[in-house]
C-alpha positions, 0 to 999 in steps of 0.5 A, a space after each residue: 575751097 576743096 578742103 578745110 586746110 586747117 581747124 581746131 578739132 577735139 583740142 587738137 589741130 586738124 590739117 591736111 597733109 599737103 605733101 601727099 596731094 593730089 594722090 591722097 587726101 589725108 587729114 592729120 590730128 596734131 596734139 603736140 608743138 614739136 609735131 606742129 613744128 615738123 608739119 610746118 618745116 616739112 610743108 605738110 602745112 604751107 602758104 603764108 596765111 595758113 602757116 600764121 593760122 597754124 602758129 596761132 593754133 600752135 600757141 593755143 595748143 601749147 597753152 592747153 598742154 601746159 601743166 602750169 599751176 599759175 599764169 606766170 609759169 604758163 606764159 613762160 611755157 607759152 614763150 618757149 613754145 612760141 619761140 620754137 614755132 618761130 624757128 620752123 620757117 623764116 620767110 612768111 611773116 604771117 607766122 611771126 605776126 600771129 605768134 606775136 598776137 598770141 604772146 601779147 593776148 597772154 601777157 595782157 591777161 597775166 592777172 587772170 587764172 590759168 584756165 581763163 588764159 588758156 580759153 582766151 588764147 584759143 578764142 584768139 587763135 580761132 578769131 585769126 582763123 575766122 578773120 583769114 576767111 573773111 580776108 580771103 573773101 574780101 580780097 577775092 572781090 577786090 581782085 575780081 574787079 581786075 578780071 575781065 571775061 575771056 581773060 587768060 591768067 597765069 599763076 605760080 605756086 599755090 595761093 588757093 584754099 590750101 594756103 589759107 583757111 578759106 578761098 585763098 589769095 591769088 586763086 581766090 580771085 579766080 574762084 570769085 571770078 568764076 562765081 560771078 560768071 566770068 569766062 576765064 582760062 588759067 595756066 598753072 606753073 608747075 613750080 619746081 622743085 616741090 611742084 606746088 603748082 602741079 600738085 596743089 594749084 591744078 587740083 584746086 582749079 580743076 575741083 572748082 571747074 576752071 579751065 586749066 592748063 599746066 606748064 613747066 616753069 620755063 614755058 611762061 616766056 613762050 606763052 607771053 611772047 605769043 600773047 596768050 597771057 592777059 594777067 598774072 596773079 600771085 600770092 606773097 609771103 612777105 611784103 616790105 614797106 616799099 612794096 617789094 614782095 617775097 614769094 615762091 622762087 620763080 615769081 621774080 622771073 615772071 614779073 620780069 617777063 610780064 614787064 617785058 611783054 606788057 602783062 599786068 602783074 598783081 600780088 594778092 596778100 592779106 595785111 598780115 603778110 605786110 612787114 612794114 618795119 622792113 624798108 625794102 625787100 632786101 631785108 627779107 630773110 630767105 629760107 634755103 631748103 634741103 638740097 635733095 628737094 632739087 636733086 630729086 623729083 617726088 622722091 626719085 633721084 634725078 641729079 648726081 648725089 654729090 652735086 652742089 645745089 642752090 635751093 632758096 625757097 623764095 625770091 623778092 620782086 621789086 615794087 617797080 615790076 608790081 602792077 598793083 597789090 591787092 588786100 582786104 583793105 583795098 587795091 594799092 598801086 605805085 608809088 607804094 612807099 606813099 600808098 601803103 601809108 594809107 594801109 597803116 592808117 587802116 590797120 
């Protein structure tokens, strides 16, 4: 992992501002819930697991900042701030999962003194962070078993250390493969409109000494047609009970291309990314972002200011296009409606 993406330092949340990478590595100390909300919304903090950790630490920060004199008033303040943080981004279910855990922890201890509740909430948030680190390493070990020496792998967006608390999801598989001595090459999609692949993934892979080639998103089909891609590994922001997976826009296109060219397509995600209350991916809320993210590139206008823009941040890959889903609880394969029932038993 090139940097510590997010942490708790001196009663504040410290995170790396990912909007400035790769040109500048800047750590930000966040002492307020509104500032954290903006950081998530602006993608200073991004990646489903990292957003979940930010939510958990944000709840701990909210409790720490509360002036409530009794536990019930503290929990009222906490609920208000949790609802506010939940409004920052709608698709990554890790955020709502973590916030729900924090709210539940507070409510189960309502009989305790205010100071005790604040302390246990911080401990719960730090446990969520520590659990993510362990999950990353376990997913990486499972996923590395799918990688052969000499493989050329394609990935999309950023699913590395910057998107988690440690190794990453999809990129964690690549880091572990390299650690095991497997010789691999990686193609990284640039990932328009915000270039997470170019700015973040390429930076992480090069930092780890992995042979990396950056491509424009529309070059993937050509690579596959020439037989230059052996496997595809991507992350996810929400996975439905049937295995449909929402990830950064452009992932669905890769999955269709992979199916046509016979390239295995793997999704790597922790169990906190699963929303088993949703039957299919059709029920996953898709965030639509500001039009100027498409009209501009790195702040420079590249389109008419008044042109209409469609800018969904995510798309949904149907389960039939996914070869397997790698989690810290094991590798799951189709039919997902059946295999994911085993996941429920392991939670």
